[in-house]
C-alpha positions in Angstrom: 129.6 126.4 110.4 125.7 125.6 110.3 124.2 123.6 112.3 120.7 122.0 110.7 117.9 121.8 114.1 117.5 118.2 115.1 113.4 118.0 114.8 114.0 114.4 116.2 112.2 113.2 113.0 112.8 109.0 112.8 115.6 108.4 110.0 113.3 106.1 108.1 110.4 109.1 107.3 113.6 111.5 106.7 114.6 108.9 104.1 111.5 108.4 102.3 111.3 110.4 98.6 108.1 112.5 97.8 105.4 110.9 96.6 105.7 110.7 92.6 102.3 110.9 91.8 101.1 112.7 94.3 103.6 115.4 93.9 103.1 115.5 90.1 99.3 116.6 90.2 100.6 119.3 92.8 103.1 121.0 90.1 100.5 120.6 87.2 98.1 122.6 89.3 101.0 125.5 89.7 101.8 125.3 85.9 98.4 125.1 84.3 97.3 128.3 86.8 96.0 130.8 84.4 96.6 129.1 81.2 94.0 128.6 78.2 92.4 125.4 77.9 94.6 124.6 75.1 98.0 125.6 76.4 97.6 123.6 79.7 99.4 120.2 80.5 97.4 116.9 80.1 98.2 115.3 82.8 98.3 111.3 82.0 100.6 111.0 85.4 97.8 109.6 88.1 96.8 106.4 87.3 93.1 106.5 88.3 90.3 106.6 85.4 87.7 109.6 84.2 84.7 107.1 84.3 83.0 108.2 87.0 81.8 106.1 89.8 77.8 104.1 89.4 75.8 106.3 90.9 74.1 103.0 92.5 76.7 103.1 94.9 76.1 106.7 96.0 72.4 105.9 96.6 73.3 102.7 98.5 75.3 105.0 101.1 72.6 107.4 101.1 70.2 104.9 101.7 71.9 103.0 104.5 73.0 106.4 106.4 69.1 107.6 106.0 67.8 104.1 107.6 70.9 102.9 109.5 72.7 106.1 110.8 73.2 104.6 114.1 75.6 102.0 113.0 77.4 104.6 110.5 78.3 106.6 113.8 79.2 104.1 115.6 82.5 101.8 116.0 82.7 99.0 114.0 84.0 95.2 114.2 87.8 95.4 113.6 87.6 92.8 110.4 84.8 94.6 109.0 81.5 94.5 109.0 80.0 90.6 108.5 78.0 91.8 105.7 80.8 93.4 104.0 83.2 90.1 104.5 80.2 87.8 103.1 80.2 90.4 99.9 84.1 90.4 99.9 84.4 86.2 99.9 81.6 86.2 96.9 83.1 88.4 94.6 86.7 86.5 95.3 84.6 82.8 94.6 83.1 84.6 91.4 86.2 86.0 89.9 88.9 83.4 91.0 87.0 80.4 91.8 89.0 80.2 95.5 86.4 79.9 98.6 87.8 82.1 101.8 86.0 81.8 104.9 84.8 85.7 105.8 84.7 85.2 109.9 88.1 83.9 109.5 90.2 84.6 106.2 89.2 87.9 105.4 90.1 91.5 107.1 88.7 94.9 105.8 91.4 97.9 105.9 91.3 101.4 106.3 93.5 103.6 103.5 92.6 101.1 100.8 95.2 98.6 99.4 98.0 100.4 100.6 96.1 100.0 104.1 96.1 96.1 103.6 99.9 96.3 102.1 100.9 97.9 105.5 99.2 95.8 107.7 100.6 92.9 105.8 103.9 94.5 106.3 103.3 95.0 110.4 102.1 91.2 110.8 105.1 89.5 108.9 108.2 91.9 108.6 110.7 91.9 111.1 113.5 94.1 111.4 116.5 93.1 108.4 113.8 90.9 107.0 114.4 91.0 102.6 111.4 91.5 100.9 112.3 90.1 96.9 110.3 92.7 94.4 110.6 92.4 90.9 110.8 95.9 89.2 109.8 97.9 87.3 106.7 98.0 89.7 104.4 100.1 92.0 107.2 102.4 93.7 105.5 102.3 97.6 106.8 98.7 97.8 110.2 99.7 98.6 109.6 102.5 100.8 106.9 100.9 102.4 109.5 97.9 103.3 112.1 99.9 104.7 109.4 101.8 106.9 109.3 98.5 108.4 113.1 98.0 108.6 113.3 95.7 106.3 115.3 95.5 103.4 114.0 95.3 99.5 115.7 93.5 97.1 114.3 94.7 93.9 115.0 92.7 90.6 114.7 94.1 87.0 112.9 92.2 85.3 111.4 92.8 81.4 107.3 93.7 80.7 107.3 90.4 78.7 108.8 87.7 81.1 108.4 89.2 84.4 109.6 87.4 87.4 111.0 84.2 86.1 111.8 81.2 88.4 115.9 81.2 88.0 115.6 85.3 89.0 113.5 84.3 91.6 115.8 81.7 93.0 118.6 83.6 92.5 117.4 86.3 94.8 116.3 84.2 97.7 118.3 84.0 100.7 118.1 83.0 104.5 116.9 86.5 105.3 114.1 86.4 102.3 110.6 86.7 104.3 108.4 87.7 101.7 108.3 87.9 97.5 105.8 90.6 96.3 103.8 89.7 93.1 100.6 90.3 91.1 98.4 89.9 88.7 98.4 92.9 86.6 101.6 94.6 87.1 101.8 98.4 87.5 103.4 100.2 85.1 104.0 97.4 83.1 100.6 95.7 82.5 102.3 92.1 82.9 100.2 89.3 83.7 101.5 85.9 84.7 100.0 82.7 83.3 99.1 79.9 85.3 102.0 77.8 84.1 104.7 81.4 85.2 102.6 81.6 88.6 103.4 77.4 88.8 107.2 77.8 88.3 107.6 80.5 91.0 105.4 78.3 93.2 107.8 75.9 93.1 110.8 77.8 94.3 109.0 79.0 97.4 107.7 75.8 98.1 110.8 73.8 97.7 112.6 76.6 100.0 109.3 76.5 102.4 109.6 72.9 102.8 113.3 73.0 104.2 112.6 76.0 106.0 109.4 74.3 107.9 111.2 71.0 108.2 114.0 72.7 110.4 111.7 75.1 112.4 112.7 78.4 110.5 109.5 80.8 109.1 108.6 80.0 105.6 108.5 82.5 102.6 105.4 84.7 102.1 104.3 85.8 99.3 102.3 89.2 99.1 99.9 88.7 95.9 98.7 92.2 95.0 95.9 92.8 92.4 94.3 96.4 92.6 93.9 95.9 89.1 92.4 92.5 88.9 89.5 93.8 87.0 91.3 95.3 84.3 92.6 91.8 83.0 89.8 91.0 80.2 91.6 88.1 78.3 92.2 84.5 80.4 92.4 84.9 83.8 95.3 82.7 85.5 94.6 81.1 88.9 95.1 83.4 91.7 98.2 82.5 93.3 96.6 81.3 96.6 94.8 78.6 94.6 97.8 77.0 93.3 99.8 73.3 93.9 103.3 73.4 93.8 105.2 70.1 92.9 107.9 69.0 94.9 111.0 66.8 94.2 109.3 64.0 95.9 106.8 63.9 93.6 104.0 65.5 96.2 102.2 68.5 95.8 101.6 71.5 97.9 99.3 74.0 98.1 100.6 77.7 98.0 97.4 79.1 100.3 99.2 79.0 103.8 101.9 81.2 102.5 99.9 83.5 100.2 98.3 86.7 101.5 96.2 88.4 98.7 95.2 92.0 99.3 93.1 94.1 96.7 90.3 97.0 97.2 87.5 98.4 94.7 89.5 101.6 94.2 90.6 100.8 90.5 87.8 98.3 89.7 84.8 100.3 90.3 86.4 104.1 90.9 86.3 104.3 94.6 89.6 105.8 95.4 88.7 107.9 97.6 86.9 105.6 99.8 89.9 104.2 100.9 89.2 100.7 101.4 91.4 97.4 100.9 90.9 94.1 101.8 93.4 91.1 102.7 92.6 87.5 102.4 95.1 84.5 103.6 95.4 81.8 106.4 93.4 82.7 109.6 96.1 82.8 112.0 97.7 85.8 109.4 94.3 87.5 109.6 94.6 87.3 112.7 97.3 88.6 113.0 96.8 91.5 110.9 93.8 92.5 112.7 95.8 92.2 116.2 98.6 95.3 114.1 95.3 97.2 112.8 93.3 97.4 116.1 96.6 99.0 117.4 97.2 101.4 114.6 93.7 102.1 113.3 91.1 100.6 114.4 89.0 99.8 111.3 88.0 100.4 107.9 85.7 103.8 108.0 81.6 102.6 107.9 80.8 104.6 105.1 83.5 103.0 102.8 83.0 99.6 104.3 79.1 100.4 103.0 79.7 101.7 99.3 82.3 98.6 98.9 79.2 96.3 99.9 77.3 97.9 97.5 79.9 97.6 94.9 80.5 94.3 95.2 77.0 92.8 94.4 76.7 90.8 91.9 74.9 92.9 89.6 77.8 95.2 89.7 80.5 93.2 88.2 79.4 94.6 84.6 80.1 97.7 85.7 83.1 96.4 86.9 84.0 94.9 83.0 82.6 97.9 81.5 84.9 100.1 82.7 87.9 98.1 82.2 86.4 97.6 78.4 86.1 101.4 78.1 90.1 101.8 79.5 91.1 99.1 77.5 89.8 101.3 74.2 91.4 104.7 75.0 94.7 102.6 75.6 94.4 101.1 71.5 93.6 104.5 70.5 97.1 106.0 72.6 98.7 103.2 71.1 97.5 103.8 67.5 98.8 107.2 68.0 102.4 106.3 69.2 102.9 103.1 66.3 102.1 106.0 63.8 105.8 107.6 65.1 108.8 106.4 63.0 111.4 104.3 65.5 109.0 104.2 68.2 107.3 100.2 68.5 105.0 100.3 71.4 103.7 96.7 72.4 100.0 96.7 73.9 100.4 95.7 77.5 98.7 92.3 78.4 96.5 94.3 80.8 95.4 97.0 83.1 95.7 100.6 80.9 98.9 101.8 81.3 101.4 101.9 78.8 105.5 101.9 79.8 107.1 103.2 76.5 110.5 103.3 76.0 111.8 106.7 74.1 115.4 105.7 74.1 116.0 105.9 70.3 114.8 109.6 70.9 117.0 109.6 74.0 120.4 111.5 72.5 117.8 113.8 70.3 116.1 115.4 73.5 119.5 115.6 75.2 121.0 117.6 72.9 118.0 119.9 73.9 118.6 119.8 77.2 116.4 117.1 78.8 118.1 114.1 80.3 114.7 111.9 81.0 111.7 111.3 78.8 109.3 112.6 80.6 110.7 116.1 81.2 110.8 116.2 77.5 107.5 115.6 77.1 106.2 117.6 79.7 108.1 121.1 78.1 107.5 119.7 74.8 104.3 117.9 74.4 102.5 119.7 77.2 101.6 115.9 78.5 102.9 114.8 81.8 103.9 111.2 82.6 105.2 109.3 85.5 109.4 108.7 84.4 110.2 104.9 84.3 113.0 105.1 87.3 110.1 105.8 89.9 109.5 102.1 88.9 113.2 100.7 89.8 115.7 102.6 91.6 118.5 103.7 89.4 118.7 105.3 85.7 117.6 102.3 83.9 114.8 103.6 82.9 115.1 106.8 82.5 113.8 106.9 79.5 110.8 105.3 79.7 107.3 107.0 80.9 104.7 105.4 82.2 101.1 106.8 80.6 97.7 106.5 82.1 95.0 105.7 79.2 92.2 105.8 81.8 91.4 109.7 81.6 88.6 110.1 78.7 89.3 109.1 74.9 89.1 112.8 73.9 92.2 113.6 76.6 94.3 110.4 75.7 93.8 111.3 71.8 94.7 115.1 72.2 97.7 113.9 74.1 98.9 111.0 71.7 99.1 113.3 68.9 100.9 116.0 70.6 103.3 113.1 71.8 103.6 112.3 67.9 104.2 116.4 67.2 106.7 117.0 69.4 109.1 113.9 68.2 108.5 114.9 64.6 109.6 118.6 65.4 112.4 116.7 67.8 113.8 114.9 64.7 113.2 117.1 62.0 
């Protein structure tokens, strides 16, 4: 009998699946190797825009390095450079009309928004705690929760409604410690209205008032907003700014129980800078800083300087322009897809992803040996997407794919035409 060698790697790590997006990019490099350009697979899997980062950010970093190299190569404050904390507070105030104390209520994190989520989990989660996660949603939430020995409790929701108050009430137990929400959901583009968020807030507030009365931990909300700049219509109140109505007729603020996380990556095309920031109650931010100093110390000085430049008021126009460009590309893909018989794709409320249901074609592509929509599209349309089942555990979304429309208009249009031709051949 073969006995596998015990290398002592933790069960938490051994149980992690491969990263879908990063794994797909590596596979595509191999598939496209040696192929003519017209034969190559078009990658609409990873969630970045093709629009280049504004050159003023580059110049700002170069100037800082040229004039302040003593700071660039020195230790930085754990919570972040004071000038960046001020810039973050000002950007949040412009976007969400809510004031955070830059000295006490904001923490800059390395590792992008994922770093902010990680340090929030380190701060708030104990083994066995439950985290309510509406799905489809960013796949790393559940894996990161498990890494902290907590338990993800996923709820399958629709793109139109998102998480509803009754569904949240049913999901909450005595072990619930956190609920994951956001303002522009990956992959569906769901944008919650103020009324929808207020209904969820009332559920959480009712539980927290009862919990705090008996000295138990409250339920926290992780409000994750990496795509906040890609909401072009009406913007709802951010969760921390809500006041929930209670049964006794009084109202209570959600701010003591809300941790907001975001970063410059999706807004300004600064994925490689790996900067995120967390905003919340001062005691939670202090706890997060204590966790961070023992994990990663502080965010890179270069990335902090770049983020400071990006968050200046004159750069707000850049954020909006990038969002409008990506949205125009999405509209182009929508036109291609909605020209296909039996395929109706509703425009998402926000963002630049399409989450498309190919179920009407499932029987046809299964007869050709494809059990998932993404596999059919990769082989027959030469377009790489992300299968819906990566955004919700199980097989319920096998025939959905996430399509990134943030690539160039030329590539998005070409991919749309390829998908249309592949589906036409399939049923002809």
